[in-house]
N, CA, C and O of each residue as an XYZ file, in Angstrom:
880
protein
N     104.402    -11.677    -46.297
C     104.858    -13.035    -46.319
C     104.090    -13.835    -46.688
O     102.938    -13.638    -46.302
N     104.327    -15.053    -47.559
C     103.419    -16.057    -48.182
C     103.052    -17.140    -47.483
O     103.801    -17.945    -46.928
N     101.371    -17.141    -47.541
C     100.847    -18.295    -47.022
C     100.368    -17.501    -45.856
O      99.661    -18.112    -45.055
N     100.732    -15.739    -45.523
C     100.043    -15.507    -44.132
C      98.712    -14.697    -43.708
O      98.316    -13.924    -44.580
N      98.191    -14.728    -42.889
C      96.758    -14.216    -42.781
C      96.763    -12.919    -42.314
O      97.797    -12.493    -41.799
N      95.965    -12.345    -42.386
C      95.535    -10.859    -41.889
C      95.802     -9.825    -40.315
O      94.954     -9.666    -39.437
N      96.684     -9.461    -40.322
C      97.070     -8.803    -38.619
C      96.891     -7.688    -38.769
O      97.210     -7.138    -39.823
N      96.280     -6.983    -37.667
C      96.119     -5.902    -36.888
C      96.840     -5.331    -35.661
O      96.260     -5.582    -34.604
N      98.144     -4.514    -35.543
C      98.442     -4.392    -33.842
C      98.703     -2.707    -33.886
O      98.749     -2.001    -34.893
N      98.877     -2.248    -32.292
C      98.872     -1.243    -32.246
C      99.814     -0.327    -31.878
O      99.520     -0.218    -30.687
N     100.693      0.375    -32.042
C     102.110      0.740    -31.418
C     102.077      2.105    -31.120
O     101.077      2.802    -30.953
N     103.355      2.455    -31.063
C     103.041      3.778    -30.835
C     102.801      4.185    -28.964
O     102.891      3.449    -27.981
N     102.567      5.242    -29.050
C     102.421      5.815    -27.591
C     100.893      6.204    -27.755
O     100.393      6.061    -28.871
N      99.952      6.794    -26.482
C      98.533      6.760    -26.768
C      98.592      8.271    -27.461
O      97.727      8.566    -28.286
N      99.289      8.906    -27.223
C      99.027     10.158    -27.677
C      98.994     10.238    -29.079
O      98.241     10.881    -29.810
N     100.274      9.205    -29.438
C      99.972      8.821    -31.420
C     100.318      7.472    -31.434
O     101.521      7.241    -31.559
N      99.592      6.565    -31.340
C      99.122      5.632    -32.018
C      99.266      4.951    -33.034
O      98.370      5.500    -33.674
N      99.780      3.964    -33.934
C      99.701      3.628    -34.943
C      99.579      2.471    -35.705
O     100.472      1.649    -35.911
N      98.489      2.444    -36.093
C      97.742      0.923    -36.679
C      98.715      0.097    -37.752
O      98.908      0.326    -38.946
N      99.051     -0.550    -37.218
C      99.853     -1.473    -38.265
C      98.881     -2.927    -38.610
O      98.335     -3.669    -37.793
N      98.895     -3.017    -40.090
C      97.473     -3.960    -40.671
C      98.896     -5.022    -41.819
O      99.943     -4.571    -42.285
N      98.505     -6.022    -41.902
C      99.058     -7.271    -42.183
C      98.031     -7.339    -43.823
O      96.805     -7.429    -43.751
N      98.398     -7.310    -44.516
C      97.715     -7.869    -45.501
C      98.008     -9.497    -46.110
O      98.987    -10.004    -46.657
N      96.829     -9.954    -45.774
C      97.229    -11.383    -45.987
C      97.201    -12.129    -47.421
O      96.299    -11.970    -48.244
N      98.309    -12.957    -47.593
C      98.207    -13.252    -49.026
C      99.055    -14.956    -48.831
O      99.805    -15.547    -48.054
N      98.290    -15.174    -50.169
C      98.469    -17.119    -49.919
C      99.719    -17.529    -50.349
O     100.658    -16.738    -50.433
N      99.808    -18.743    -50.638
C     100.640    -19.505    -50.656
C     101.673    -18.928    -51.952
O     102.897    -19.059    -51.962
N     101.295    -18.625    -52.441
C     102.369    -18.075    -53.828
C     102.822    -16.900    -53.379
O     103.633    -16.562    -54.241
N     102.785    -15.809    -52.293
C     102.603    -14.798    -52.304
C     101.711    -13.701    -52.722
O     101.956    -12.516    -52.495
N     100.333    -14.276    -53.541
C      99.456    -12.987    -53.747
C      98.672    -13.424    -53.042
O      98.892    -14.309    -52.216
N      97.100    -12.614    -53.346
C      95.846    -13.147    -53.177
C      95.840    -13.108    -51.828
O      96.687    -12.582    -51.107
N      94.334    -13.986    -51.340
C      94.768    -13.651    -49.563
C      94.577    -14.967    -49.153
O      94.147    -15.818    -49.932
N      94.915    -15.246    -47.782
C      95.577    -16.025    -46.600
C      94.452    -17.289    -46.766
O      93.397    -17.433    -47.383
N      95.273    -18.108    -45.872
C      94.394    -19.004    -45.858
C      92.607    -19.014    -45.832
O      91.865    -18.182    -45.310
N      92.386    -19.784    -46.298
C      90.335    -19.605    -46.596
C      89.604    -20.711    -46.085
O      89.968    -21.886    -46.118
N      88.256    -20.134    -45.477
C      87.720    -21.659    -44.855
C      86.785    -21.857    -45.614
O      86.322    -20.993    -46.360
N      86.302    -23.248    -45.510
C      85.524    -23.424    -46.750
C      84.365    -23.218    -45.970
O      84.435    -23.112    -44.746
N      83.348    -23.156    -46.570
C      81.509    -23.103    -46.463
C      80.818    -24.383    -46.318
O      80.597    -25.076    -47.310
N      80.433    -24.768    -45.048
C      79.450    -26.240    -45.241
C      78.022    -25.915    -45.074
O      77.828    -24.972    -44.306
N      77.097    -26.386    -45.532
C      75.790    -26.330    -45.729
C      74.925    -27.229    -44.754
O      74.166    -28.140    -45.083
N      75.131    -26.895    -43.831
C      75.094    -27.811    -42.736
C      73.199    -28.878    -43.213
O      72.734    -29.813    -42.561
N      72.886    -28.548    -43.870
C      71.320    -29.196    -44.795
C      71.799    -29.438    -45.815
O      70.918    -29.518    -46.671
N      73.154    -29.671    -46.355
C      73.157    -30.454    -47.234
C      72.428    -32.013    -47.570
O      73.109    -32.873    -47.010
N      71.798    -32.339    -47.969
C      71.375    -33.690    -48.727
C      70.264    -34.121    -47.065
O      70.181    -35.263    -46.614
N      69.622    -33.005    -46.508
C      69.079    -33.316    -45.703
C      67.786    -33.433    -46.057
O      67.250    -32.651    -46.842
N      67.072    -34.615    -45.394
C      65.221    -34.427    -45.626
C      64.763    -33.741    -44.550
O      64.846    -34.071    -43.367
N      64.033    -32.285    -45.254
C      63.117    -31.314    -43.855
C      62.092    -31.664    -44.022
O      61.660    -31.361    -45.134
N      61.173    -32.418    -43.156
C      59.567    -32.107    -42.978
C      58.998    -31.450    -42.493
O      58.731    -31.929    -41.390
N      58.359    -30.054    -42.681
C      57.668    -29.234    -41.979
C      56.185    -29.612    -42.130
O      55.610    -30.245    -43.016
N      55.641    -28.912    -40.762
C      54.028    -29.628    -40.576
C      53.660    -28.383    -39.921
O      54.381    -27.680    -39.214
N      52.208    -28.164    -40.310
C      52.042    -26.664    -39.663
C      50.677    -26.080    -40.652
O      50.548    -26.654    -41.734
N      49.949    -25.277    -40.407
C      48.509    -24.417    -41.076
C      49.344    -23.642    -41.940
O      50.545    -23.641    -42.212
N      48.091    -22.820    -42.374
C      48.565    -21.480    -43.681
C      49.377    -20.789    -43.777
O      49.524    -20.000    -44.710
N      50.265    -20.959    -42.610
C      51.266    -20.076    -42.490
C      52.624    -21.007    -43.329
O      53.444    -20.505    -44.097
N      52.544    -22.537    -42.891
C      53.260    -22.884    -43.218
C      53.185    -23.350    -44.927
O      54.048    -23.271    -45.801
N      51.845    -23.832    -44.969
C      51.543    -24.209    -46.556
C      51.209    -22.902    -47.284
O      50.869    -23.285    -48.403
N      51.124    -21.583    -47.254
C      51.189    -20.891    -47.982
C      50.043    -19.814    -48.405
O      50.185    -18.683    -48.871
N      49.031    -20.436    -48.134
C      47.812    -19.650    -48.115
C      47.585    -18.491    -48.225
O      48.166    -17.914    -47.306
N      46.895    -17.594    -49.032
C      46.783    -16.056    -49.475
C      48.116    -15.257    -49.942
O      47.968    -14.037    -49.887
N      49.242    -15.647    -50.339
C      50.248    -15.327    -50.605
C      49.939    -15.018    -52.031
O      49.182    -15.764    -52.652
N      50.627    -13.662    -52.755
C      50.528    -13.369    -53.918
C      51.286    -13.907    -54.691
O      52.059    -14.811    -54.375
N      51.151    -13.354    -55.965
C      52.374    -14.261    -57.246
C      53.833    -13.593    -56.710
O      54.186    -12.482    -56.313
N      54.489    -14.928    -56.931
C      55.787    -14.386    -56.283
C      56.510    -14.237    -54.850
O      57.587    -13.917    -54.347
N      55.074    -14.726    -54.486
C      55.806    -15.064    -52.863
C      55.188    -16.688    -52.539
O      54.280    -17.476    -52.802
N      56.504    -16.482    -51.723
C      56.245    -18.373    -50.835
C      56.152    -18.520    -49.305
O      56.428    -17.785    -48.357
N      55.673    -19.710    -49.437
C      55.629    -20.064    -47.747
C      57.537    -20.198    -47.554
O      58.431    -20.393    -48.378
N      57.537    -19.999    -46.169
C      59.049    -20.134    -45.738
C      59.396    -21.313    -46.055
O      60.292    -21.057    -46.860
N      59.323    -22.664    -45.995
C      59.821    -24.132    -46.466
C      60.090    -24.030    -48.040
O      60.602    -25.037    -48.529
N      59.838    -23.025    -48.860
C      60.064    -22.672    -50.432
C      61.748    -22.011    -50.048
O      62.758    -22.473    -50.579
N      61.766    -20.828    -48.999
C      62.559    -20.238    -49.133
C      63.838    -21.201    -48.608
O      64.920    -20.722    -48.949
N      63.930    -22.328    -47.926
C      64.611    -22.954    -47.033
C      65.142    -23.809    -47.929
O      66.273    -24.285    -47.828
N      64.192    -24.083    -49.019
C      64.677    -25.163    -49.754
C      65.755    -23.922    -50.901
O      66.860    -24.209    -51.361
N      65.150    -22.837    -51.076
C      66.379    -22.172    -52.316
C      67.199    -21.727    -51.682
O      67.986    -21.122    -52.409
N      67.582    -21.674    -50.239
C      69.279    -21.308    -49.856
C      69.577    -22.632    -49.840
O      70.748    -22.774    -49.486
N      68.857    -24.012    -50.141
C      69.998    -25.227    -49.146
C      69.196    -26.034    -50.798
O      68.053    -26.491    -50.807
N      69.917    -26.027    -51.743
C      69.081    -26.420    -53.142
C      69.034    -28.080    -52.934
O      68.118    -28.736    -53.431
N      70.126    -28.711    -52.140
C      70.292    -30.115    -51.746
C      69.750    -31.029    -51.070
O      69.806    -32.256    -50.991
N      68.792    -29.534    -50.229
C      67.704    -30.380    -48.873
C      66.688    -30.500    -49.822
O      66.262    -29.708    -50.663
N      66.354    -31.750    -49.496
C      64.524    -32.356    -50.051
C      63.732    -31.650    -49.032
O      64.089    -31.716    -47.856
N      62.424    -30.809    -49.462
C      61.162    -30.208    -49.043
C      60.455    -30.452    -48.692
O      59.634    -29.851    -49.386
N      59.632    -31.266    -47.619
C      58.233    -31.387    -47.666
C      57.580    -30.643    -47.147
O      58.007    -30.481    -46.004
N      56.740    -30.062    -47.342
C      55.728    -28.901    -46.927
C      54.056    -29.693    -46.722
O      53.166    -29.681    -47.572
N      53.986    -30.387    -45.253
C      52.980    -30.664    -45.134
C      51.677    -29.931    -44.349
O      50.759    -30.603    -43.879
N      51.720    -28.623    -44.281
C      51.068    -27.780    -43.978
C      49.640    -27.438    -44.792
O      49.474    -27.196    -45.988
N      48.741    -27.503    -43.770
C      47.612    -27.519    -44.246
C      46.438    -26.286    -43.261
O      46.159    -26.290    -42.062
N      45.940    -25.255    -44.488
C      45.473    -24.135    -43.709
C      44.301    -25.064    -42.932
O      43.538    -26.028    -43.003
N      44.954    -23.648    -41.921
C      43.374    -24.012    -40.800
C      43.872    -24.834    -40.286
O      43.191    -24.925    -39.265
N      44.711    -25.658    -40.213
C      45.336    -26.818    -39.367
C      45.120    -26.216    -37.335
O      45.430    -25.081    -36.973
N      44.608    -27.193    -36.461
C      45.029    -26.406    -35.521
C      45.841    -27.666    -34.557
O      45.642    -28.843    -34.859
N      46.836    -27.276    -33.292
C      47.276    -28.614    -32.705
C      46.165    -29.462    -31.647
O      46.452    -30.486    -31.026
N      45.242    -28.969    -31.629
C      44.255    -29.737    -30.678
C      42.958    -30.039    -31.392
O      42.299    -29.242    -32.060
N      42.689    -31.329    -31.149
C      41.193    -32.036    -31.308
C      40.044    -31.673    -31.179
O      39.988    -31.788    -29.955
N      38.845    -31.242    -31.526
C      37.661    -31.040    -30.297
C      36.463    -31.833    -30.719
O      35.741    -32.345    -29.864
N      36.168    -31.983    -32.256
C      35.022    -32.392    -33.210
C      35.252    -32.168    -34.353
O      35.660    -31.029    -34.579
N      35.117    -33.025    -35.435
C      35.098    -33.233    -36.604
C      34.571    -32.095    -37.537
O      34.919    -32.092    -38.718
N      33.727    -31.111    -37.034
C      33.917    -29.726    -37.639
C      35.286    -28.969    -37.283
O      35.319    -27.835    -37.762
N      35.934    -29.180    -36.865
C      37.136    -28.431    -36.077
C      38.389    -28.175    -37.615
O      39.110    -27.246    -37.978
N      38.238    -28.879    -37.877
C      39.570    -29.100    -39.608
C      40.228    -29.823    -39.279
O      39.843    -30.616    -38.420
N      41.624    -29.906    -39.835
C      42.557    -30.572    -39.685
C      43.124    -30.444    -38.734
O      42.974    -29.374    -38.143
N      43.927    -31.358    -38.222
C      44.284    -31.347    -36.542
C      46.042    -31.949    -36.675
O      46.089    -33.014    -37.292
N      47.194    -31.518    -36.278
C      48.277    -31.962    -36.030
C      48.242    -33.007    -35.329
O      48.953    -33.996    -35.507
N      47.218    -32.833    -34.283
C      47.489    -33.716    -32.715
C      46.616    -35.248    -33.141
O      46.931    -36.306    -32.597
N      45.650    -35.173    -34.041
C      44.896    -35.688    -34.708
C      45.399    -36.784    -35.779
O      44.883    -37.809    -36.224
N      46.521    -36.185    -35.983
C      47.214    -36.922    -37.717
C      48.507    -38.034    -37.244
O      48.981    -39.059    -37.734
N      48.857    -36.923    -35.597
C      49.859    -37.709    -35.235
C      49.088    -38.559    -34.218
O      50.008    -39.378    -34.209
N      48.341    -39.009    -33.480
C      47.330    -40.765    -33.602
C      47.045    -41.696    -34.124
O      47.024    -42.907    -33.903
N      46.659    -40.592    -35.366
C      46.376    -41.633    -36.937
C      47.644    -42.703    -37.173
O      47.471    -43.894    -37.432
N      49.108    -41.980    -37.019
C      50.465    -42.355    -37.346
C      50.421    -42.017    -39.146
O      50.625    -42.791    -40.081
N      50.071    -40.554    -39.144
C      50.547    -39.710    -40.179
C      51.885    -39.795    -40.530
O      52.241    -39.629    -41.696
N      52.586    -40.016    -39.714
C      53.757    -39.591    -40.398
C      54.662    -41.030    -40.148
O      55.777    -40.740    -40.580
N      54.688    -42.019    -39.801
C      54.515    -43.485    -39.774
C      55.066    -44.133    -41.044
O      55.802    -45.120    -41.024
N      54.577    -43.385    -42.362
C      54.646    -44.448    -43.452
C      56.217    -43.851    -43.872
O      57.046    -43.289    -43.155
N      56.267    -44.189    -45.242
C      57.700    -44.296    -46.192
C      58.138    -42.848    -46.139
O      59.245    -42.466    -45.758
N      56.885    -41.890    -46.677
C      57.412    -40.470    -47.225
C      57.838    -39.625    -46.067
O      58.569    -38.641    -46.182
N      57.223    -40.171    -44.685
C      58.183    -39.364    -43.711
C      59.296    -39.671    -42.756
O      59.854    -39.091    -41.825
N      59.410    -41.124    -43.535
C      59.984    -42.182    -42.260
C      61.130    -41.434    -41.575
O      61.368    -41.181    -40.394
N      62.029    -41.050    -43.230
C      63.680    -40.916    -42.663
C      63.678    -39.309    -42.934
O      64.493    -38.924    -43.773
N      62.649    -38.096    -42.164
C      63.197    -37.181    -42.183
C      64.186    -37.228    -41.360
O      64.193    -38.107    -40.498
N      65.533    -36.023    -41.476
C      66.306    -36.173    -40.565
C      65.698    -34.730    -39.934
O      66.370    -34.357    -38.972
N      64.720    -33.957    -40.225
C      64.697    -32.651    -39.149
C      63.006    -32.500    -39.771
O      62.501    -32.890    -40.823
N      62.479    -31.801    -38.667
C      60.764    -32.099    -38.379
C      60.319    -30.716    -37.704
O      60.442    -30.555    -36.490
N      59.739    -29.612    -38.638
C      59.923    -28.498    -38.143
C      58.332    -28.241    -37.791
O      57.508    -27.731    -38.551
N      58.178    -28.567    -36.877
C      56.576    -28.056    -36.825
C      55.968    -26.366    -36.165
O      56.522    -25.542    -35.438
N      54.370    -26.392    -36.945
C      54.439    -24.861    -36.716
C      52.582    -24.964    -36.601
O      51.899    -25.732    -37.278
N      52.068    -24.012    -35.602
C      51.005    -24.525    -35.108
C      50.391    -23.306    -34.037
O      51.093    -22.390    -33.608
N      48.908    -23.500    -33.695
C      48.998    -22.828    -32.314
C      47.917    -21.463    -32.908
O      46.952    -21.317    -32.157
N      47.932    -20.834    -33.674
C      47.577    -19.553    -34.139
C      45.772    -19.753    -34.267
O      44.848    -19.133    -33.742
N      45.812    -20.956    -35.250
C      44.006    -21.173    -34.905
C      43.427    -21.639    -33.742
O      42.252    -21.430    -33.438
N      44.219    -22.264    -33.086
C      43.566    -22.950    -31.491
C      43.172    -21.358    -30.716
O      42.205    -21.137    -29.986
N      43.989    -20.615    -31.039
C      43.900    -19.123    -30.123
C      42.937    -18.527    -31.109
O      42.054    -17.973    -30.454
N      42.807    -18.450    -31.877
C      41.919    -17.340    -32.995
C      40.213    -18.054    -32.972
O      39.204    -17.378    -33.171
N      40.218    -19.472    -32.698
C      39.349    -20.143    -32.653
C      38.691    -20.642    -31.046
O      37.736    -21.375    -30.789
N      39.420    -20.077    -30.351
C      39.189    -19.961    -28.857
C      39.334    -21.665    -28.295
O      39.152    -21.952    -27.112
N      39.597    -22.439    -29.086
C      40.095    -23.960    -28.307
C      40.389    -24.439    -26.722
O      41.276    -23.687    -26.319
N      40.129    -25.093    -25.981
C      39.643    -25.274    -25.022
C      42.108    -25.480    -24.450
O      42.920    -26.392    -24.604
N      42.180    -24.342    -23.968
C      43.682    -24.207    -23.223
C      44.196    -25.660    -22.536
O      44.782    -26.463    -23.261
N      43.989    -25.927    -21.312
C      44.389    -27.102    -20.417
C      45.825    -26.866    -20.017
O      46.287    -25.727    -20.074
N      46.445    -27.739    -19.675
C      47.404    -27.259    -18.857
C      48.281    -28.720    -19.244
O      47.749    -29.756    -19.642
N      49.791    -28.506    -19.011
C      50.492    -29.225    -19.265
C      50.947    -30.417    -18.219
O      51.360    -29.817    -17.228
N      51.049    -31.753    -18.010
C      50.916    -32.763    -17.358
C      52.532    -32.799    -16.530
O      53.566    -32.342    -17.017
N      52.412    -33.414    -15.282
C      53.314    -33.082    -14.638
C      54.504    -34.286    -14.714
O      55.619    -34.314    -14.192
N      54.002    -34.995    -15.338
C      54.607    -36.274    -15.816
C      55.081    -36.602    -17.250
O      55.487    -35.600    -17.839
N      55.129    -37.658    -17.908
C      55.063    -38.183    -19.220
C      54.259    -39.024    -19.294
O      54.372    -40.122    -18.751
N      53.162    -38.604    -20.081
C      52.064    -39.660    -20.362
C      52.484    -40.913    -21.383
O      53.214    -40.582    -22.318
N      52.137    -42.174    -21.310
C      52.324    -43.492    -21.952
C      51.946    -43.048    -23.538
O      50.758    -42.818    -23.760
N      52.552    -42.966    -24.239
C      52.589    -43.248    -25.492
C      51.294    -43.677    -25.981
O      50.890    -44.333    -25.021
N      50.472    -43.719    -26.779
C      48.951    -44.099    -27.010
C      49.426    -44.857    -28.992
O      49.919    -44.376    -30.013
N      48.976    -45.995    -28.632
C      48.823    -46.707    -29.817
C      47.758    -46.371    -31.048
O      47.849    -46.213    -32.265
N      46.530    -46.346    -29.895
C      45.154    -46.565    -30.373
C      44.540    -44.829    -30.223
O      45.183    -43.806    -29.992
N      43.215    -45.000    -30.435
C      42.868    -43.475    -31.141
C      41.832    -43.412    -29.320
O      40.736    -43.822    -28.938
N      42.814    -42.775    -28.790
C      42.156    -42.058    -27.386
C      41.767    -40.463    -27.917
O      42.748    -39.759    -28.158
N      40.452    -39.861    -28.110
C      40.212    -38.317    -28.031
C      40.712    -37.359    -26.828
O      41.268    -36.271    -26.683
N      40.237    -38.301    -26.134
C      40.880    -37.348    -25.000
C      42.419    -36.723    -24.586
O      42.664    -35.574    -24.220
N      43.104    -37.538    -24.713
C      44.482    -36.922    -25.290
C      44.440    -35.599    -25.581
O      44.866    -34.687    -24.872
N      43.816    -35.499    -26.848
C      44.484    -34.106    -27.680
C      43.243    -33.269    -27.915
O      43.161    -32.663    -28.983
N      42.361    -33.184    -27.106
C      41.029    -31.748    -26.712
C      41.726    -30.969    -26.235
O      41.116    -29.913    -26.403
N      42.800    -30.711    -25.636
C      43.104    -29.245    -25.393
C      44.463    -29.278    -26.066
O      45.088    -30.299    -26.352
N      44.968    -27.575    -26.359
C      45.841    -27.214    -27.028
C      47.356    -27.735    -26.033
O      48.305    -28.144    -26.701
N      47.478    -27.706    -24.837
C      48.557    -28.335    -23.975
C      48.553    -29.916    -24.323
O      49.472    -30.576    -24.808
N      47.175    -30.361    -23.912
C      47.908    -32.080    -24.221
C      47.965    -32.483    -25.772
O      48.614    -33.473    -26.108
N      47.304    -31.736    -26.676
C      48.068    -32.333    -27.767
C      49.118    -31.797    -27.905
O      49.777    -32.625    -28.534
N      49.866    -30.752    -27.694
C      51.313    -30.271    -28.111
C      51.749    -31.303    -27.634
O      52.107    -32.023    -28.566
N      51.967    -31.914    -26.393
C      52.879    -32.889    -25.504
C      52.773    -34.378    -26.279
O      53.587    -35.278    -26.483
N      51.581    -34.212    -26.554
C      51.432    -35.843    -27.735
C      51.973    -35.302    -28.547
O      53.098    -35.766    -28.735
N      51.686    -34.405    -29.233
C      53.000    -33.973    -30.952
C      53.853    -34.397    -30.405
O      53.984    -35.619    -30.335
N      54.750    -33.529    -29.811
C      55.972    -34.239    -29.281
C      56.608    -35.182    -28.535
O      57.801    -35.138    -28.235
N      55.739    -36.144    -28.190
C      56.225    -37.227    -27.685
C      56.281    -38.292    -28.833
O      56.999    -39.277    -29.008
N      55.184    -37.690    -29.601
C      54.945    -38.552    -31.107
C      55.942    -38.310    -31.685
O      56.366    -39.335    -32.220
N      56.645    -37.335    -31.888
C      57.895    -37.006    -32.670
C      59.151    -37.505    -32.232
O      59.992    -37.994    -32.986
N      59.335    -37.299    -30.300
C      60.876    -38.158    -30.382
C      60.687    -38.946    -29.761
O      61.179    -38.895    -28.634
N      59.892    -40.083    -30.134
C      60.221    -41.390    -29.620
C      59.766    -41.570    -31.123
O      60.878    -41.583    -31.652
N      58.950    -41.704    -32.060
C      59.203    -42.139    -33.311
C      60.691    -41.774    -34.919
O      60.951    -42.407    -35.942
N      61.288    -40.434    -34.291
C      62.429    -39.857    -34.870
C      63.279    -39.416    -33.728
O      63.435    -38.307    -33.215
N      63.925    -40.910    -33.400
C      64.651    -40.589    -32.291
C      66.077    -40.274    -32.920
O      66.586    -40.944    -33.819
N      66.657    -39.141    -32.311
C      68.063    -38.861    -32.713
C      67.563    -37.426    -33.803
O      68.524    -36.762    -34.190
N      66.600    -37.099    -34.135
C      66.578    -36.468    -35.208
C      66.667    -35.087    -34.489
O      67.044    -35.077    -33.318
N      66.333    -33.887    -35.136
C      66.229    -32.525    -35.165
C      64.439    -32.171    -34.595
O      63.367    -32.434    -35.140
N      64.606    -31.811    -33.917
C      62.621    -31.700    -33.715
C      62.384    -30.075    -33.597
O      62.911    -29.485    -32.653
N      61.702    -29.453    -34.420
C      61.820    -27.919    -33.908
C      60.360    -27.334    -33.559
O      59.681    -28.130    -34.209
N      59.759    -26.767    -33.166
C      58.278    -25.724    -32.866
C      58.255    -24.794    -33.385
O      59.429    -24.440    -33.488
N      57.572    -24.030    -33.864
C      57.698    -22.720    -34.021
C      56.381    -22.125    -33.581
O      55.289    -22.506    -34.002
N      56.624    -20.889    -32.452
C      55.178    -20.349    -32.003
C      55.068    -19.490    -32.501
O      55.898    -18.767    -33.053
N      53.217    -19.363    -32.310
C      52.421    -18.369    -32.762
C      53.296    -16.859    -32.993
O      54.116    -16.615    -32.107
N      53.224    -16.265    -33.650
C      53.318    -15.186    -33.826
C      52.293    -13.992    -33.214
O      51.081    -14.067    -33.418
N      52.906    -12.855    -32.425
C      52.117    -11.681    -31.907
C      51.182    -11.223    -32.639
O      51.575    -11.102    -33.799
N      49.985    -10.874    -32.471
C      48.685    -10.547    -33.225
C      48.330     -8.744    -32.879
O      48.303     -8.147    -31.802
N      48.164     -8.406    -33.854
C      47.644     -7.351    -33.358
C      46.262     -6.835    -32.798
O      46.012     -5.918    -32.015
N      45.429     -7.752    -33.478
C      43.954     -8.299    -33.392
C      43.258     -7.956    -31.704
O      44.017     -7.349    -30.949
N      42.244     -8.235    -31.309
C      41.510     -8.382    -30.234
C      41.794     -9.220    -29.448
O      41.481     -8.874    -28.309
N      42.229    -10.142    -29.501
C      42.700    -11.171    -28.707
C      43.925    -10.751    -27.651
O      45.110    -10.789    -27.983
N      43.454    -10.341    -26.319
C      43.864    -10.367    -25.333
C      45.455    -10.936    -25.197
O      45.749    -12.122    -25.348
N      46.718     -9.533    -24.788
C      47.966     -9.848    -24.797
C      48.251    -11.362    -23.804
O      48.841    -12.386    -24.149
N      47.811    -11.145    -22.929
C      47.857    -12.212    -21.681
C      47.756    -13.385    -22.619
O      48.863    -13.832    -22.924
N      46.653    -14.052    -23.200
C      45.898    -15.252    -23.710
C      47.070    -15.692    -25.021
O      47.446    -16.861    -25.097
N      47.507    -14.789    -25.868
C      48.438    -14.846    -26.292
C      49.970    -15.283    -25.641
O      50.738    -15.946    -26.338
N      50.242    -14.983    -24.656
C      51.550    -14.832    -24.400
C      51.431    -16.504    -23.057
O      52.423    -17.140    -22.701
N      50.035    -16.792    -22.620
C      50.144    -17.542    -22.220
C      50.367    -19.198    -23.008
O      50.830    -20.247    -22.558
N      49.714    -18.777    -24.559
C      49.953    -19.599    -25.491
C      51.222    -19.873    -25.589
O      51.266    -21.095    -25.448
N      52.660    -19.350    -25.798
C      53.560    -18.605    -26.033
C      54.358    -19.718    -24.685
O      55.016    -20.747    -24.835
N      54.042    -19.143    -23.683
C      54.700    -19.999    -21.867
C      54.523    -21.013    -22.013
O      55.362    -21.615    -21.343
N      53.677    -21.922    -22.693
C      53.363    -23.099    -22.612
C      54.085    -24.149    -23.992
O      54.581    -25.275    -23.971
N      53.927    -23.481    -24.746
C      55.036    -23.852    -26.349
C      56.289    -24.514    -25.282
O      56.696    -25.642    -25.002
N      56.612    -23.125    -24.892
C      58.053    -23.276    -24.262
C      58.165    -24.046    -23.376
O      58.999    -24.940    -23.525
N      57.485    -24.000    -22.300
C      57.594    -25.402    -21.724
C      57.571    -26.561    -22.142
O      58.447    -27.395    -21.915
N      56.792    -26.698    -22.649
C      56.312    -27.904    -23.138
C      57.948    -28.427    -24.289
O      58.538    -29.501    -24.405
N      58.156    -27.124    -24.896
C      59.396    -27.639    -25.698
C      60.739    -28.104    -24.951
O      61.635    -28.843    -25.360
N      60.549    -27.231    -23.356
C      61.611    -27.719    -23.013
C      61.606    -29.107    -21.936
O      62.491    -29.821    -21.465
N      60.499    -29.071    -21.860
C      59.938    -30.856    -21.163
C      60.884    -31.763    -22.325
O      62.049    -32.150    -22.230
N      60.316    -31.859    -22.964
C      60.164    -32.788    -24.503
C      61.653    -32.782    -25.642
O      61.897    -33.569    -26.557
N      62.385    -31.703    -25.207
C      64.039    -31.815    -25.871
C      63.348    -30.898    -26.992
O      64.162    -30.959    -27.913
N      62.423    -30.187    -27.361
C      62.449    -29.885    -28.857
C      62.657    -28.439    -29.493
O      61.809    -28.151    -30.338
N      63.235    -27.869    -29.343
C      64.409    -26.982    -30.041
C      62.793    -25.905    -30.946
O      62.065    -26.082    -31.924
N      62.991    -24.552    -29.556
C      62.054    -23.649    -29.788
C      62.378    -22.182    -30.964
O      63.362    -21.454    -30.825
N      61.854    -22.089    -31.517
C      61.523    -20.800    -32.918
C      60.801    -20.021    -32.125
O      59.663    -20.361    -31.801
N      61.385    -18.811    -31.679
C      60.459    -18.172    -31.187
C      60.235    -16.791    -32.273
O      61.109    -15.978    -32.577
N      58.854    -16.804    -32.723
C      58.220    -15.701    -32.876
C      57.867    -14.628    -32.465
O      58.147    -13.457    -32.722
N      56.858    -15.424    -31.419
C      56.538    -14.128    -30.551
C      57.196    -12.626    -30.297
O      56.651    -11.523    -30.245
N      58.589    -13.023    -30.158
C      59.400    -12.185    -29.750
C      60.059    -11.500    -30.662
O      60.647    -10.460    -30.365
N      60.041    -12.133    -32.226
C      61.037    -11.565    -33.220
C      60.215    -10.548    -34.428
O      60.718     -9.738    -35.207
N      58.604    -10.986    -34.220
C      57.716    -10.534    -35.099
C      56.931     -9.790    -34.377
O      55.979     -9.209    -34.899
């Protein structure tokens, strides 16, 4: 029948079942039935990626690109900003620590016009904190006041810096999608229970601050 969709029914009895298939047809009696349009949920979106060498793409060979690049390829109308920096940590402990995402948030790195209209923020990090044996810390029981000035003691542990980062983005980018990518599972000499502690801390912090959780630890 013209304009029909596919159908499937079973008639007969259990000893002799008959499968009846209805082939879909368009309004003119030919081709397929009613079609569904595919909507690109990232169409026209501005996506800010923040992270370490995994985000930036350090160590990739010719023809290899980091994941922000591939997301841009899959969604060509989206604007991709890769603010990954090799060696980045979540927390800040001293000037020799290298780039710190927590410190950049305290310095309001993402308050400028380049980032202010981002629709989606994807944060990745923690692997360098883990491998450099940074102070772990604990999540706070309540909600700390946002710091407008530089108070280094808030971001000197992984847990404290993670909370600061999440609070910074949830308050500065109200109503926008904010996601955090966990550490991946390491096969190195770092104890699995320590790796698990980082995953668990990130999971609890995301739940507390309403940040979407991308679990690489259990998928890679």
